[in-house]
VEXRODREN-42566 format. One record per residue (C-alpha): x, z, y. Coordinates in steps of 0.001 Angstrom, whole numbers, padded with zeros to 6 digits, always signed. Each point is the difference from the previous one (the first is absolute). Example, Ala and Ser with C-alpha at 12.3 -4.5 7.8 and 13.67 -1.06 7.14 Angstrom:
+012300+007800-004500 +001370-000660+003440 
//
This chain:
-050220+076041-025552 +000699+002699+002661 +003421+000643-001440 +000672-003436+000224 -000986-000119+003306 +002378+002782+001110 +002712-001516-001928 -000030-003207+001936 -000446+001941+003135 +002870+001748-000984 +002265-003251-000176 -001363-001318+003294 +001184+003220+001865 +003345+000119-001645 +000965-003582-000335 +003524+000295+000939 +000643+002900-002637 -001311-002082-002656 +002108-002891+000905 +003222+001778+000168 -000789+001435-003428 -000945-003612-001334 +003335-001115+001446 +001796+002840-001739 -001744-000959-003444 +000653-003478+000457 +003823+000452+000635 -000066+002321-003152 -001488-002710-002166 +002483-002452+001532 +003069+001950-001136 -001391+000574-003208 -000748-003768-000801 +003737-000558+001314 +001341+002562-002660 -001943-001747-002535 +001636-003421+000831 -003325-001612+001437 +000915-001658+003142 -003377-001131+001038 -002152+002897+000898 -002979-002003+001379 -000969-000922+003457 +000375+003363+001885 -002770-000749+002737 -002663-001198-002469 +000728+003131-002033 -000297+002393+002922 -003406-001968+000979 -001354+000587-003424 +001087+003510-000072 -001944+000452+003261 -003093-001426-001510 -000024+002749-002406 -000521+002554+002882 -003192-001614+001396 -001002-000891+003425 +003143-001937+000645 -002199-002640+001712 +000289+002243+003201 +003223+000011-000082 +000113-003891-000449 -002406-000447+002775 +002153+002027+002358 +003025-002148-000938 -001966-003256+000171 -001347+001013+003559 +003318+001002+001349 +001756-003220-001294 -002645-001987+001300 +000297+001530+003600 +003777-000952-000462 -000725-003628-000834 -002454-000361+002708 +002106+001649+002639 +003005-002299-000987 -002196-003112+000715 -001710+000812+003366 -000883-003626+000908 -001837-000386-003393 -001762+003203+000236 -001410-000590+003558 -001023-003304-000998 -001798+001154-003083 -001657+003093+001788 -001352-002232+002964 -001572-002780-002443 -001593+002878-001975 -001019+001765+002988 -002049-003073+001224 -001551-000792-003470 -001025+003955-000550 -000703+000351+003693 -002517-002612+000170 -001646+001239-002968 -000149+003588+000894 -001710-000811+003361 -002369-002112-001515 -000986+002518-002453 -000261+002573+002905 -002295-002225+001890 -002138+000107-003186 +000225+003666-000362 -001146+000961+003242 -002911-002202+000046 -001336-000067-003751 +001555+003039-001832 +000688+002707+002467 -003039+001955+000567 -001134+000562+003592 +001162+003305+001431 -003326+001189-000008 -001992+002910-001787 -000709-000810-003745 +000580-003734+000468 -000949-000769-003698 -003535+000980+000599 -000697-002330+002962 -001972-003204-000557 -001293-002775+002327 -003743-001028-000459 -001289-003297+000538 -003266-002064-000566 +000118-002426-002543 -002661-002532-001928 +000737-002703-002348 +000150-002411+003233 +001299+001870+002919 +002962+002796+000586 -000317+001880+003153 +002612+002244+001382 -002271+002133+002092 -003783+001511-000451 -002627+001325+002413 +000592+003447+001188 -003532+001347-001049 +000904-001213-003654 +003364+002354+000496 -002016+002826+001009 -002302-000672-002994 +002952+000062-002585 +001570+003157+001716 -003343+001896-000259 -000707-000846-003639 +003250-001247-002042 +001213+003460-001928 +003183-001947-001286 +001438-000300+003753 +001228+003119+001216 +000333-001694+003529 -000998-003304+001531 +002053-001370+003118 -000618-002910+002448 +001664-001957+002365 -001381-002737+002373 +002224-002576+001873 -000476-000926+003446 +001074-002584+002866 +002935+001165+002055 -000797+002459+002748 +001098+000497+003397 +002141+003126+000821 -000219+001211+003787 -000715-003656+000983 +003601-000893-001515 +000154-003863-000022 +001216+000153-003960 -002846+001363-002109 +000634+002183-003097 -001170-000068-003595 -002204+002952-000852 -002039+000783-003000 -003149+002481-000910 +000407+002361-002653 -002359+002678-001692 +000772+003759+001040 +001368+000666-003416 +002457-002845-000095 +003236+001991+001082 -001029+003013-001842 -000623-001721-003338 +003717-001628+000732 +001310+003308+000446 +001395-001156+003486 +001393+002658+002283 +000129-000893+003723 +003459-000430+001794 -001387+001398+003158 -003601+001436+000821 -002713-000262-003002 -001474-003058-001700 -003480-001282-000330 -001756+002476-002517 -003541+000999-001430 -000199+003340+001961 -000076-002010+003465 -000638-003569-000582 -002606-000273-002611 -002829+000069+002549 -000818-002853+002105 -000726+002272+002830 +003850+001250+000225 +002047-000642+002912 +001679-003410-000426 +003659+000287-001187 +002808-001978-001035 +003078+000485-001945 +003020-002041+000701 +002537-001720-002379 +003586+001233+000474 +001482-003423+001071 -002743-000447+002649 +000662+003563+001530 +003584-000807+000198 -000396-003396+001423 -003077+000624+002405 +000388+003657+000987 +003892+000407-000624 -000360+002587-002556 -001671+002479+002575 -001141+002976-001857 -002578+000781+002782 -001956-003095-000976 -001992+002407-002318 -003104+000903+002089 +000363-002673+002455 -003126-002110+000624 +000628-003919-000239 -002347-002961+000226 -000522-002363-002927 -001876-002940+000983 -000717+001823+003298 -001622+003017-002107 +001591+003266+000355 +001367+001743-003196 +002185+002969-000561 +003153-000280-001836 +000011+002790-002428 +003355-000821-002053 +002673-002116-001236 +000797-001399-003510 +003165+000749-001804 +002543-002941+000071 -000051-000223-003775 -004059+000016-000150 -001113-002199-003036 -003184-001621+000507 -002395-001636-002617 -000448-002779+002368 +002347-003149+000064 +001334+000733+003283 +000346+003181+002124 -002238-000237+003258 +001163+001276+003286 -003126+002009+000898 -002171+001678-002806 -003581+001202+000867 -002868+001754-001829 -002260-002440-001618 -002883+002389+000938 +000574-000846+003652 +000123-003960-000496 -003352-000111+001815 +001533+001482+003119 +002875-002552+000270 -002153-002806-000807 -003173+000115+001924 -003114-000827-001905 +001620-000223-003389 -001917+000681-003378 +002825-000253-002222 -000763+003548-001154 -003552-000567-000742 -000941-003507-000830 +000860-001337-003435 +000499-003696+001626 +002593+001264+002420 +003536-000410-000571 +001308+002031-002796 +002983+002390-000594 +002807+000253-002521 -000562+002938-002405 +002347+002130-001893 -000778+002708-002225 +001636+002907-001720 -000856+000347-003641 -001498+003395-001444 +002564+001976-002324 -000241-001319-003566 -002048-003179+000973 +001776-003496-000370 -000652-003261+001936 -002170-001580-002732 -002519+003356-000127 -000230-000299+003862 -000956-003700-000046 -002513+000829-002570 -001661+002445+002227 +000236-001910+003157 -001967-003057-001818 -002607+002286-000949 -000166+001173+003937 +000221-003690+000964 -003107-000903-002023 -001937+002813+001528 +001121-001133+003388 -001466-003252-000823 -003415+001423-000635 -000047+001586+003607 +001582-002984+001892 -000469-003276-002268 +001157-002352+002852 +003245+001399+000636 +001331+000598-003351 +001004-003093-002287 -001265-000852-003116 +002175+001201-002907 +002172+001976+002871 +002473+002736-001094 +003003+001916+001289 +003476-000595-000952 +002864+002317+000298 +003627-000927+000444 +002895+002838-000227 +000745+001007+003594 +002985+002178-000119 +002611-002650+000712 +000863-002328+002902 -000906-003231-001880 -002803-000351-002799 +001564-002481-002419 -002373-002921-001078 +000948-002524-002843 +001135-002574+002497 +002355+002597+001818 +001491+000859-003221 +000907-003571-000687 +001571-000206+003587 +002032+003087-000687 +001072-001273-003432 +001113-003169+001596 +002117+001660+002965 +001333+002381-002741 +001257-002928-001999 +001249-001557+003085 +002302+003000+000991 +001104+000369-003623 +001383-003384+000250 +002164+001100+002894 +001412+002719-002344 +000451-002591-002940 +002130-002002+002492 +001782+002608+001136 +000709+001428-003666 +000972-003500-001292 +002432-000227+003155 +001540+003016-000971 +000109-000747-003579 +001968-002987+000707 +002454+002076+002016 +000583+002302-002678 +000562-002910-002470 +002575-001449+002153 +001605+003484+000518 +000158+000434-003667 +002672-002623-000268 +002422+001795+002131 -000602+003335-002272 +000543-001890-003067 +003542+001532-000365 -001358+003193+000560 -002661-000161-002729 +002545-001201-002325 +002229+002949+000760 -002751+002306-000714 -001073-001703-003083 +003615+000311-001478 +000303+003458+000395 -003170+000743-001668 -003097-000220+002040 -002810-001672-001785 -002244-002574+001676 -002910+002729+000293 +002351+002186+002067 +000915-003097+002179 -003684-001188+000242 -000885+003746+001082 +002730+000140+002604 -000866-003190+001529 -003683+000407-000293 +000544+003513+002084 +001700-002119+002829 -003131-001933+000209 -002135+002757+000139 +002067+001649+002955 +000177-003356+001745 -003835-000017-000328 -000339+003593+001289 +002229-000767+003034 -002230-003062+000648 -003173+001938-000474 +001014+002627+002484 +000628-002909+002736 -002894-001524-001127 -002361+002765+000424 +001505+001058+003258 -000494-003686+001372 -003352-000023-001360 -001173+003249+001748 +001461-001207+003507 -001767-003569-000262 -003081+001370-001084 +000124+002619+002824 +000320-002728+002463 -002709-001851-001516 -002603+002546+000158 +000713+000482+003550 -000335-003881+000636 -003112+000076-002184 -001492+003010+001904 -000716+001930-003143 -001604+003420+000037 +002083+002827+000607 -000374+001519-003526 +001859-003055-001404 +003532+000958-000271 +003031-002087-001091 +001487+003267-001824 -000074-000801-003793 -002278+002116-002034 +000534+000611-003882 -001609-003227-000943 +002712-002095+001917 +002591+002071-001100 -001145-000379-003703 -000308-003777+000519 +003365-000374+001731 +001567+001805-003028 -001930-002294-002311 +001073-002986+001857 +003725+001184+000149 +000075+000260-003832 -001700-003087-000617 +002580-001688+002476 +002678+001447-001683 -000956-001389-003350 -000720-003444+001575 +003195-000455+001642 +002317+002192-001739 -000840-000395-004013 +000987-003576-000816 +003411+000380+001889 +000788+003212-001782 -000900-001332-003274 +002410-003260+000424 +002861+001992+001227 -000255+002527-002886 -000369-002888-002240 +003080-001714+001747 -002185-003033+000656 +000586-000174+003978 +000642-003397+000058 -003349-001045-001647 -002099-002249+002310 -003445+000702-001514 -000415+003233+002059 +001004-001809+003361 -002378-002794-000832 -002903+002390-000398 +000701+001963+003215 +000007-003485+001738 -003225-000912-001479 -001851+003355+000918 +001299-000332+003703 -001282-003273+000437 -003295+000652-001649 -000862+003060+002236 +001232-001802+003164 -001845-003169-000921 -003359+002264-000479 +000583+001835+003405 +000837-003052+001998 -003108-002100-001529 -002416+003068+000938 +001294+000448+003575 -000136-003894+000604 -003765+000320-001283 -000538+002667+002594 +001840-001772+002839 -002006-003255-000616 -003234+002091-000139 +000897+001545+003459 +000744-003443+001681 -003329-001320-001634 -002005+002837+001357 +001680-000217+003637 +000432-003857+000292 -003342-001207-001835 -003488-000463+001199 -001797+002841-001480 -003422-002014+000553 -001097+002101+003183 +001427+000481+003765 +001097+003677+000493 +002783-000557+002746 -002746+000036+002984 -002658+002195-001588 -000944+003400+000812 -001798+002574-002226 -002608+002405+001641 -001722+002895-001952 -002477+001626+002448 -000811+002766-002637 -003728-000283+000675 -000983+001341-003206 +002217+003071+000655 -002149+000637+003060 -003435-000106-001782 -000915-003328+001510 -002987-001513-001812 +000065-003655-001269 -002437-001103+003292 +002206+002009+002262 +003442-001450-001442 -001566-003531+000305 -000498+000567+003718 +003158+001534+000589 +002074-002902-001900 -001987-002691+001947 +000886+001559+003456 +003779+000521-001086 +000179-003605-001416 -001482-001450+003507 +002514+002130+001936 +002786-001036-002440 -000697-003833+000416 -000203+000201+003687 +003703+001486+000214 +002678-002195+000995 +002269-000758-002630 -002837+000532-003048 -000640-003289-002090 -002747+001334-002259 -001473+003236-001626 -001370+000481-003435 -001244+002588-002189 +001179+001146-003298 -000834+002732-002383 +003418+000285-001494 +002921+000711+002074 +002522-002524+000437 +003369+001030-000871 -000798+003185+001948 +000457+002723-003324 +000975+000248-003403 -003491-000279-001240 -000966-003008-002432 -003517-000663-000897 -000413-002354-002826 -002612-000751-002807 +001319-000662-003563 -002139-002658-001808 +000456-002166-003227 +000436-003880+000892 +000113-002256-003389 +001061+002908-002055 +002906+000945+002321 -000398+003332+002385 +000568-000993+003740 +000016+002228+003136 -002132-001236+002731 +000578+001521+003568 -003186-000079+002027 -000926+000140+003590 -003104+000248+002102 +000631-001991+003249 -001724-001719+002683 +000195-003909+000881 +002858+000483+002410 +002253+001421-002588 +001407-003021-001389 +000816-001570+003317 +001645+003152+001100 +002028+000351-002870 +000823-003528-000116 -001330-000436-003612 -001288-003631-000464 -003412-000724-001500 +000964-002913-002308 -003172-000697-001449 -003773+000543+000787 -000676+002093+003176 +000536+003511+001548 -002259+003170-000148 -002918+000012+002334 -000933+002990+002480 -002194+002493-002271 +000104-002233-003167 -000870+001601-003182 +000450-001147-003744 +003130-002329+001136 +003872+000549-000713 +002838-001871+000617 +002778-000279-002454 +003542-000560-000100 +001679-003265-001517 +001702+001914-002803 -003418+001590-001051 -001754-003383+000159 +002932-001291-002028 -000099+002786-002794 -003779-000318-000263 -000900-003568+000597 +003310-002182-000922 -000368-003485+001495 -003543+000710+001427 -001648+000414+003037 -001290+003759+000193 -002076-000336+003334 -003614+000472-000726 +000676+001960-003299 -000593+003606-000673 +003064+002442+000272 -000307+001350-003722 -002308-002540-002192 -000536+002254-002830 -000708+003495+002306 -002797+001211+001951 +001766-000692+003155 -002135-002582+001975 +002858-000782+002587 +000456-003822+000723 +003295-001262+000975 -000033-001885+003451 +003492-000515+000691 +003494-000218-001407 +002839+001853+002139 +003551-000500-000332 +002130+002765-002033 +000743+002848+002303 +002288+002611-001661 -000937+002592+002659 -000531+003168-002649 +002055-001528-002660 +003387-001401+001485 +001624-000211-003232 -002297-002536-001228 -000165-003589+000601 -003103-000679-001556 -001780+003067+001198 -003759-000079-000488 -002526+000920+002840 -003636-000006+000460 -001679+000344+003624 -003538+001176+000573 -001964+000274+003330 +000257+003315+001924 -003058+002256-001177 -001911+001751+002546 +000430+003300-001788 +003885-000196-000027 +000448-000458+004075 +001320+003708+000395 +003097-000876-002365 +000806-003227+001578 +003371-000574+001350 +001020-002832+002645 +002539-002693-000242 +000917-001392+003380 +002092-003285+000237 +002028-000152+003363 +001192-003431+001814 +003379+001774+000155 +002337+003040-001003 -002477+002726-000895 +002026+003180+000657 -000884+000031+003938 -003725-000160-000686 -000323+003153-001943 -000390+002425+002905 -002738-002069+001395 -001799-000286-003506 +000163+004115-000151 -001326+000230+003671 -003027-002242-000761 -000825+001799-003239 +000062+003535+001759 -001922-001233+002986 -003092-000854-002018 +000205+003281-001793 +002729+002661+000962 -000684+001831-003219 +001930-002671-001774 +003653+000082-000541 +000584-003397-001994 +002839-000896-002499 +001432-003385+001325 +003138-001856-001721 +001827-003300-000132 -000698-001972-002983 +003924-001137+000171 +000993+003601-000325 -002176+000389-003163 +001313-003370-001336 +003653+000871+000669 -000433+003483-001609 -001372-001447-003233 +002998-002355+000002 +002384+002910+000797 -000785+001853-003278 +001147-003248-001807 +003232-000283+002359 +000981+003557-000885 -000239-000780-003864 +001698-003349+000624 +002856+001682+001832 +000310+002718-002401 +000093-002295-003075 +002645-002494+002086 +002139+002734+000790 -000031+001032-003863 +000611-003796-001315 +002791-000104+002789 +001729+003245-001363 -000300-001401-003515 +001338-003271+000650 +002990+001153+001957 +000591+002426-002823 -000141-002697-002518 +002259-002098+002024 +002592+002835+000249 -000141+000674-003620 +000384-003545-000985 +003042-000414+002364 +001673+002748-001653 -000762-001077-003644 +001278-003636+000785 +002804+001461+002118 +000892+002175-003362 -000480-002847-002276 +002297-002366+001959 +002549+002539+000186 +000396+000551-003535 +000428-003733-000378 +002599-000586+002753 +002724-000810-002312 -001939-002525-001771 -001156-001625+003252 +003590-000244+001089 +001113-001719-003212 -002909-002628+000377 +000822-000641+003687 +003792-000324-000963 -001149-002393-002733 -001970-002137+002659 -003563+001134-000865 -002256-000633+002884 -001351+003167+001829 -003440-001207-000078 +000124-000196-003827 +001721+003758-000435 -002972+001121+002610 -002733-001373-002131 +001465+001076-003387 +000632+003619+001297 -003423+000314+001646 -001890-001594-002750 -000277+003638-001912 -002090+001012+002928 -002316-002857+000081 -002491+000647-002914 -000604+004013+001002 -000737-001075+003393 -002322-002679-001077 -001759+002460-002521 -000140+002487+002530 -001700-002313+002575 -002409-001148-002738 -001077+003617-000772 -000102+001018+003542 -002320-002870+000820 -002421+000890-002969 -000027+003537+001037 -000975-000799+003580 -002731-002207-001184 -001301+003107-001809 +000538+002755+002677 -001563-002095+003028 -003379+000115-001642 -000342+003564+001023 +001083-001245+003793 -002869-002445+000518 -001848+002378+002398 +003073-000342+002106 +000401-003803-000150 -001888-001243+002875 -000590-003700-000898 +002823-000206-002551 -000133-000598-003495 +002087+002609-002243 +001601-003024-001817 +000817-001694+003654 +002704-002771-000603 +001724+000306+003155 +000632+003989-000383 +001301-000745-003521 +002124-002771+001094 +001397+001830+003111 +000693+003031-001941 +001956-002054-002798 +002023-001863+002475 +000960+003013+002323 +001179+001676-003267 +001705-003100-001260 +001990-000142+003423 +001034+003611-000045 +001133+000103-003668 +001786-003294+000406 +002271+001474+003165 +000308+003337-001932 +001435-002283-002924 +001968-002528+001981 +001759+002516+002414 +002183+001562-002775 +000353-003191-001802 +001435-001447+003044 +002657+002535+000453 +000686-000237-003744 +000868-003687+000056 +002577+000651+002781 +002679+002239-002202 +003668+000478+000737 +000918-002296-003132 +003650+001131-000262 -000790+003813+000345 -002637-000250-002823 +002077-002072-002313 +003349+001689+000767 -000338+002127-003366 -001562-002595-002294 
//
């Protein structure tokens, strides 16, 4: 084996000497054959190839020859090479960019210490899922869980004022070990750590984000050690985070504060001692050799022990669930479905690009028919010709891939800036992206280059089956993308221009944060009544109401999973006062409104009444006839998609405000005109009653449009993909039709000279493209119907089988394809008959 290896290496290093010796030997045998009277010595080129095969590893030689020849052919046709490279660059670039985004959020670990050992802990029971847990529970788990090496916690907070600036800044409280466990180092100064900030008695400090330090302080390094005021309280800046800091939180805050000092910033807060106070988000690092399942088992035992000590605050059958936390996004089943659908859509772009390029290669093959015949006549085998042609396809794919990767990096860099992505997210491709790009390149080369190469090697360039298949593939892919984009555009229009069942344009949400400041239910009730009185008396305020669930003010959604007539249903609950329905413009369509301080009553939405009591009047009936709940339905309200904008039949239930929940209440204020100008006055009223409070105030219309913006962005991206696909398909079909007509010009001229009508000639020539277009449209419609099921959460009020979206997409595609087919046909029917028939 070793000897054979060195023999072949010797050939590779001394190819010229071997070729010269072979040529001398061939000449000797040719002379000997001539002396013996044999005139036909054989095909010299083929015999030389067979002799080289015996030396071994000649494929390297042939590969070099094929590459040099392919480069010459592509240089000789710069127009074709540029067009093919750009078409491929679009198809490959879109796919690489989509995979790069997926890689950043789901595959690439966070740049933190030992990301694989990080987990997110959440409270769960068969009926309830909570993303937060009481801080005292966190301390209990940290002290007793041996399977956890460390436990970290964070607590969100309303925006804070910095040095009396008009624009508040985002902030977050963290445990003192948070930065240390992540392995984060300060860009300037130091960070919060256990040596300094573990105790509540420590001096109040803060750490600034890199971006906030640049914006607010101009990157001044002397900010470290400076005392600034947050919500009018002095605090010392001890450091600045690095620009590429990676947080376990969904977003990076401007200001980072020690959780142990939360009561200093929030007067009267009991968040660190009270089980019923607002909770914290909890992360943990698994101990060495411990998996998440073992940790969950130990945490379950600790939860059962905690229930014995605090039976009123720990749920029945409560357990702690863990999710991997070492990536930017924890992928759930629904997310994988959406990711798979997006992946399929961008692959359709590549399919259209490859089909387009395949058509160009088929058309180009006719012009190279003479070349292929000459190569065959001098002894080249079909496999040799196929190998040469496929090498050209691979070279084209590599050119397109290089341009596509560069294009995707540039677009991704701009997208990350526009989306204000964390600094650690880079558009620079890593090994996963490069490996994906290589795989995509090879797949594209096979898809667009295999069939044309086989046809040309077999001298079947004029067969139409390959062209028809390519036409069908382009039409099917374009049809899917146009239908999906049409559905999303219709959903956005429905969301923006259809009544959601409640008023939001002139409503302001207010969260005083009474629970954060240690208000008792009785004190909170007194405060809220006083605030409501002042707000009602202010000019421009139409009505004021209480609601336990914030209205379009955050991303939190509370729902109850129940079963109605054998089907799972999510009910969105709320606890409101009687003024709520008038303030939110939700009509009571049957029965009556809730009464002040009423108990045992509930108002349900029309959708819930229709599901539970179809065709009946539910007023006076128990909410759950077969359950222990004794609440009586006193009224039926109109459907209001406040917490489920994507559901036309969102199911809601409203209970009266409970005295014990007063500290958690938010207010909704309806104004007579535009609400924007009243926000400062509302803030002033709240602070006049209690100067410790720094309320969170938001416009409901801003929250509504933020929800709509997510769908608008998805719709814009998919619409762009659809536009690119249909334009590529149009260009490809234009080229194929032009090629087919160019091959029939003499026949067209003869038929015109004999008196045939132009319309008959056009119909007969274009008929070969009609059935692949029809088949492609049918396939595209079926594929779109299946794929669109995964988009239901984005389809606000629009069915995934919406006939208008399908009809519009099909009509658009037919129009573009008709133009693409008729333009070359129109030119072909105006030939110079004398010139064409001169040699006939």
